[in-house]
Structure formats: C-alpha cells, structure tokens
C-alpha positions in Angstrom: 122.3 111.2 83.2 124.0 111.1 79.8 121.2 109.9 77.5 123.2 110.2 74.2 123.4 107.1 72.1 127.0 106.2 71.4 128.4 106.8 67.9 128.6 103.7 65.8 131.9 102.1 65.6 132.6 102.4 61.9 135.8 100.7 60.8 136.9 100.9 57.2 135.6 98.0 55.1 138.1 95.8 53.3 137.4 95.3 49.6 139.1 92.0 49.1 138.3 89.7 46.3 135.5 87.1 46.7 136.9 83.7 47.6 136.3 80.7 45.4 137.3 77.1 44.9 137.1 74.0 47.0 138.3 73.4 50.5 138.8 70.0 52.1 137.7 69.5 55.7 141.2 68.5 56.8 142.7 71.7 55.3 139.9 73.8 56.6 140.5 72.8 60.2 144.2 73.7 59.9 143.7 77.2 58.4 143.8 80.3 60.5 140.8 82.6 60.1 142.9 85.2 58.4 143.8 82.9 55.5 140.5 81.1 54.9 139.1 80.3 51.5 135.4 79.7 50.9 134.1 76.2 51.3 132.9 74.2 48.4 129.7 72.1 48.5 131.4 70.3 51.4 134.8 69.1 52.5 135.6 65.5 53.4 138.8 64.4 55.0 139.6 62.4 51.9 139.3 65.4 49.7 136.3 64.3 47.6 133.4 66.7 47.6 130.4 65.4 49.5 127.2 66.9 50.7 127.3 68.9 53.9 124.4 69.5 56.3 123.7 73.0 57.6 122.5 72.2 61.2 126.0 72.6 62.7 127.0 75.7 60.8 126.9 79.4 61.6 128.6 82.7 60.8 130.6 85.2 62.8 130.5 88.8 61.7 133.9 90.5 61.2 132.9 94.1 61.7 136.2 95.7 60.8 136.6 94.0 57.4 133.0 93.7 56.2 133.2 89.9 56.1 131.7 86.8 57.6 133.5 83.7 58.9 131.6 80.5 58.3 132.0 78.2 61.3 131.4 74.5 62.1 130.1 74.0 65.6 131.0 70.3 65.8 134.6 70.8 64.6 134.8 74.1 66.6 136.5 75.6 63.7 136.3 78.2 60.9 135.7 76.7 57.5 135.4 79.7 55.2 135.1 83.4 54.8 132.8 85.6 52.7 134.0 89.2 51.9 132.7 92.4 50.3 129.6 92.7 52.5 129.9 96.4 53.2 129.7 98.1 56.6 129.0 95.5 59.2 129.6 97.7 62.2 126.1 97.0 63.4 125.2 93.9 61.4 122.6 91.2 62.1 121.7 88.0 60.3 118.7 85.8 59.8 118.4 82.5 58.0 116.2 80.9 55.3 114.0 78.0 56.6 116.4 75.4 55.0 119.3 77.0 56.9 121.3 77.4 53.7 121.1 81.1 53.1 122.2 83.8 55.6 120.6 87.2 55.0 123.0 89.9 56.3 121.8 93.4 57.2 124.6 96.0 57.0 124.7 99.4 58.6 125.2 101.0 55.2 121.8 99.8 53.9 123.3 96.7 52.2 121.2 93.5 52.2 123.2 90.4 51.2 122.0 86.8 50.7 125.0 84.5 51.4 125.1 80.8 50.6 126.9 79.3 53.5 127.5 76.0 51.7 129.3 77.5 48.8 130.7 80.6 50.5 129.3 82.8 47.8 127.1 85.9 47.7 123.9 84.8 46.0 122.4 88.3 45.8 123.1 91.7 47.2 121.3 95.1 47.1 121.9 98.5 48.6 118.4 99.4 49.7 119.0 102.5 51.8 121.6 104.8 53.2 121.5 103.6 56.8 119.8 100.5 58.1 119.4 98.9 61.5 118.5 95.2 61.1 115.8 93.1 59.6 113.7 90.0 59.7 112.4 87.1 57.6 108.7 86.1 57.4 107.5 83.0 59.0 107.1 81.3 55.6 110.6 82.3 54.6 109.4 84.2 51.5 109.9 87.8 52.5 112.8 89.7 54.0 112.2 93.1 55.6 114.8 95.7 56.4 114.4 98.5 59.0 115.9 101.8 58.0 117.2 105.0 59.7 117.8 106.8 56.4 115.4 107.4 54.7 113.4 105.7 57.4 110.6 103.2 56.9 110.7 99.5 56.1 111.5 97.9 52.7 110.5 94.3 51.9 112.1 92.0 49.4 111.5 88.6 47.8 113.7 86.2 49.8 114.6 84.2 46.6 115.8 87.1 44.4 115.9 90.1 46.6 113.6 91.9 44.2 111.6 94.7 45.9 108.1 93.8 47.1 107.0 96.7 49.2 108.2 100.1 50.5 106.6 101.3 53.7 107.5 104.9 54.4 107.0 106.0 58.0 108.5 109.5 58.2 110.7 108.2 61.1 113.7 106.1 61.9 112.4 102.6 62.4 113.7 100.1 65.0 112.8 96.8 66.6 111.7 95.1 63.4 110.6 91.4 64.1 108.7 88.7 62.3 105.3 87.7 63.8 103.0 84.8 63.0 100.8 85.1 59.9 103.3 86.7 57.5 103.5 89.8 59.6 106.3 92.2 60.5 106.2 94.5 63.6 108.4 97.6 64.1 108.5 100.8 66.0 109.1 104.5 65.1 111.8 106.3 67.0 110.5 109.8 66.2 106.8 109.2 66.5 106.6 106.8 69.4 104.4 104.4 67.5 104.4 100.7 66.6 103.2 99.5 63.2 102.1 96.0 62.2 102.5 95.2 58.5 100.4 92.2 57.5 101.4 90.5 54.2 98.8 87.7 54.3 97.4 89.2 51.0 99.2 90.7 48.0 99.1 94.3 49.4 100.3 94.8 53.0 97.7 95.9 55.5 99.1 98.4 58.1 97.9 98.7 61.7 99.3 101.8 63.5 99.4 101.8 67.3 100.0 105.2 68.9 101.1 106.0 72.5 104.0 103.6 72.8 106.2 106.1 74.6 109.0 108.4 73.9 111.8 107.2 71.6 111.5 103.4 71.4 115.0 102.3 70.8 114.8 98.5 70.5 112.2 95.7 70.8 111.6 92.0 71.0 108.9 89.5 70.4 108.3 86.6 72.8 109.0 83.1 71.6 105.3 82.3 71.3 104.7 85.4 69.0 102.2 86.9 71.4 103.9 89.9 73.1 105.9 92.6 71.4 107.9 94.8 73.9 109.7 98.0 73.2 112.4 99.7 75.3 112.1 103.5 75.7 115.1 105.7 75.5 113.2 108.8 76.6 111.4 107.2 79.5 112.2 104.9 82.4 110.2 101.9 81.4 109.0 99.7 78.6 105.8 99.2 76.6 104.1 95.9 75.8 101.6 94.9 73.1 99.5 91.7 73.2 99.5 90.7 69.5 96.6 88.4 70.1 94.4 91.4 70.7 92.7 93.2 67.8 93.9 95.9 67.8 96.6 95.6 70.4 96.6 98.3 73.1 99.9 99.6 74.6 100.6 98.7 78.2 103.3 100.4 80.1 105.5 98.0 82.2 108.3 98.5 84.7 107.7 102.2 84.8 110.2 104.0 87.0 112.3 100.9 87.8 115.3 103.2 88.4 113.4 105.6 90.6 115.1 106.8 93.7 118.7 106.1 92.6 121.2 108.1 90.6 121.4 106.7 87.1 124.8 106.0 85.6 126.0 107.2 82.2 124.9 104.9 79.4 127.9 103.8 77.3 126.0 101.2 75.3 122.3 100.6 75.1 121.3 97.0 76.0 119.9 94.8 73.3 116.3 93.6 74.0 117.0 90.6 71.8 119.0 89.5 74.8 115.9 89.2 77.0 116.0 85.7 78.4 113.0 83.5 79.3 114.2 81.3 82.2 111.4 79.2 83.5 108.5 81.4 84.3 110.5 84.6 84.4 112.2 86.9 82.0 115.5 88.5 82.9 116.5 91.7 81.1 119.3 94.3 81.3 118.6 97.4 83.2 119.5 100.7 81.4 122.1 102.7 83.2 122.4 100.2 86.1 124.6 97.4 87.2 121.9 94.8 87.5 119.4 92.7 85.6 115.7 92.7 86.3 113.5 89.6 86.8 110.0 89.9 85.3 107.0 87.5 85.7 106.4 86.1 82.2 102.6 86.2 82.7 102.0 89.5 84.5 105.0 91.3 83.2 105.6 92.7 86.7 109.0 93.0 88.3 109.7 90.2 90.8 113.4 90.6 91.5 116.8 92.0 90.7 120.4 90.6 90.5 123.4 92.9 91.0 126.0 92.4 88.2 129.6 93.3 87.4 128.6 96.2 85.1 125.9 97.6 82.8 124.5 94.5 81.0 124.2 94.5 77.2 123.0 91.0 76.5 121.3 88.6 79.0 120.9 85.4 77.1 119.3 82.2 78.4 121.0 78.9 77.9 118.6 76.6 76.1 116.4 75.0 78.8 116.5 78.2 80.8 118.6 77.1 83.8 121.4 79.6 83.3 121.5 83.2 82.0 124.8 84.5 80.6 125.4 88.3 80.8 128.0 90.5 79.1 128.6 94.2 79.8 129.2 97.6 78.3 132.5 99.5 78.2 134.6 99.9 80.2 133.8 96.7 82.0 133.3 94.6 78.9 136.0 92.0 79.4 133.8 89.9 81.7 130.9 87.5 81.4 128.8 86.4 84.4 126.6 83.4 84.7 123.4 83.6 86.7 121.5 80.6 88.1 117.9 81.1 87.1 116.5 79.3 90.1 118.3 81.3 92.7 118.9 84.5 90.8 122.5 84.5 92.0 125.7 84.9 90.0 127.4 81.5 90.1 130.4 82.0 87.8 132.5 84.8 86.3 134.6 84.5 83.2 137.2 87.0 81.9 137.5 86.2 78.2 139.3 89.4 77.3 138.7 92.9 75.9 135.4 93.9 74.3 133.1 90.8 74.7 130.4 91.7 72.2 128.1 88.7 71.7 127.3 85.2 72.9 125.6 82.4 71.0 124.5 79.0 72.4 124.6 75.8 70.5 121.0 74.5 69.8 120.9 72.3 73.0 123.0 74.6 75.0 126.0 72.4 75.8 128.4 75.1 74.6 128.4 78.9 74.2 130.5 80.8 71.7 131.7 84.3 72.8 133.1 87.0 70.5 136.1 88.8 72.0 136.5 91.7 69.5 139.7 93.3 70.7 141.5 90.0 71.1 140.6 89.0 67.6 139.0 85.7 68.4 135.9 83.7 69.3 136.1 81.5 72.5 134.1 78.3 72.9 133.0 77.3 76.5 131.5 74.2 78.0 128.4 75.5 79.8 128.5 72.7 82.4 132.1 73.0 83.5 132.9 76.6 82.2 136.1 75.2 80.6 137.3 76.8 77.4 137.1 74.2 74.6 138.5 76.2 71.6 139.6 79.5 70.3 138.9 80.6 66.7 140.7 83.5 65.1 138.6 86.3 63.6 139.0 90.0 62.6 137.2 92.1 65.2 134.4 89.6 65.7 131.0 90.8 66.8 127.7 89.0 66.2 127.6 85.2 66.2 124.6 83.6 64.4 124.0 79.8 64.3 121.6 78.2 61.8 119.2 77.1 64.6 117.9 80.6 64.5 116.1 79.7 61.3 113.5 77.9 63.4 113.0 80.5 66.1 110.7 83.5 66.0 111.9 87.1 66.2 115.7 86.5 65.5 
C-alpha cells in the first residue's frame, strides 16, 4: 500500500491590489467573480449604504490566487473578493462569535483576520513557515494556529492578532480543535501524543497524553465537546479520548477495519472534520477503501458499511442528519453521492465536474454548496430535489465556509 501523503498543491499566489470602495447589491449580483470589488458596509438595490447582517454570508477559498470570495447564501451570489492572503492551498477558516470576522489560516503560516462586511483585511501576521489550520476559543478571544514548521502551536489575541502564547512541541502538530472551557486540543504527528492546552487562567496549563498511536494525521471533536478522535496514518484504526475524564485515557477504536482485504493506494487522506453524526451513528470515510464506515455514537463500535463510488474525502451530514453527502479522491473526484442515513444506502449520485473539493450546507440544510475546482465554479443544489439552483464563478475554489460555523464547536 502506498502510504505516502500527497504533495500539497501549491499554485502561485496572485499579488493583486486590495479592493476598496462601495458596491451596490444590484451591481454585485451582476458581477462575475473574476471582476468583483469588495463590498462596502452593505449594498442596497437603491444604491444607498445600509446595514447588512452576517447570518447569510460566507467565504469561498480561491486556492490558486490567494483570495477569498465573499458570498451571499440568500442571493446565491458572490458579492466581493479579498486578495493578498498568501498561500491558500490548504486553507481553513473560523469565525468570530459575531460572524463578522473570518480568520484565515494559510499554508505559508499566514494568519489573516478578514472583515467580511467591508471586504478588508483587518489584521495579518506571518506566524510560522508552514501551518496546517487553526481554531478559535469558545469565548472568541483567542485564535490558535497549528504548525508544521517549526512545529508547535501559537496563540493570538483575536482582536489584534498580538501573540499570547507559544507552545513548542518538537513535532508537527495536527488536528487542532477548540474545546469547552477555553481549551485547545491538538496531536503530535512525530510523537504520537495529544496535548490539551487550558487557557482558563493567564498561563496555559498543558496536559500531555501519550500512547495515541503512530502518526496521527487529523482529528475531530464531537459536537458536544466530549470526544476527541484522531486518525492514524501509521496504523489501521483510530484513537478516541473522553475529554470529560481527568486525565483522558486513549482508547483504540476500529482497529484493523481493513483487515483481510488488499488496501488501495491513498491519493488523498480523508478529512476527519467530515465525520457526520446522523441520528445515533457516525459515518466516516475509510482510508484506502471505496466505502464509508458506520459507527455507533455511544460505543464507538462499527455497526455497518456502505460501498461508495471511490475513496471518500468528506462525508458530511445534512443538518438534521437524514442525508450524508460524500465526495471522493482523485481520479474519481468528479462525483458526489448522497446516502440515506436510515437505510445506509446510496440514494442519489451527482456529477458536478472535475475536482469536487468541498461541500457546505446552509444552516438548516435546504441547500448545499459544492466547490468544483477545475471547472472554476461553485454549484448550489437543492437538497430535497437535487436540482442545481445556481452556479458561481470562482478561481480554483476549494473550501467553503458559512458564518453559521461561528456557533459550532470544532470547526
């Protein structure tokens, strides 16, 4: 089995000038994404500036140009662009509690605070040489970044991006999530450990948990903040922690789920953020297999499998849990399948186009937005009828992040 992680897709970053000036709602809806200006405080059809709420907004990462497209879910349209955000080839985004500011974590170590109402960069720092995502504390006051080079985790004031703490680990860090009580949880690729950094007081208290397994490559936290689960690149299985325990003890789960069958080459590792809680079961992508695994949410034991079109990357639950939408790794990445959570069966297959990278549901799940990188667009689908409602142009779109994430743990 080829266990090498694929090289990052590093496209050159466009250094275009920062946009400015106002934008009316009428003109915004008519602009192609390639010619967008940044929105002002708001945009009304009559042209007068008015206040705009943030609940229907979001951003789409343009990985090839180091930019974000600001989108309006209700209008199903792009309304602005923010440039000069560095290397976004593996970018992720979290939001401030008021949904106004998007914190963008770039692969080049850049941390950017973007005001999605004005379309301006409010603050930006280069905090390392190679970063792999981040998180915001439950009170919205701290932003943490997980680093490959030089390793460790760095924590910043969410208002100013002034440094607050530097936590060296001697290892690449992955799987950084926020946990209740002003805590951050992350794992060490080289050491096979998980650390909990508690910022309840002025100086962080660190809890180290050994024996997590060989080469944890990604992690998630359940929506109630109780369980932290790491995937293991060097072993066939995962490890779970019960964060309600003090101290938490590692528990190996799904060990040997691929036993007895020839594994396939891994072209892209699945994202554990894509674990879906559907009713009383989790569904997660299986590494090196054309299937998803169903896991009992209480016992964390396998209870079933569903054969899929290809190797899953994301398995994302529609809000409410009745459906799970799945996309796939290269070379079968032009397809999305919909699985019925009650039966565990594939009920619909879509073919949006080449390189489907990410899916994001509206807050109540009536629509899903799908990035189709190599077609240069985002597609919007009705989750009840599976009909395409809109297409939005974007330059090599990847991650889609709606502001509803501000109120969900671990995203």
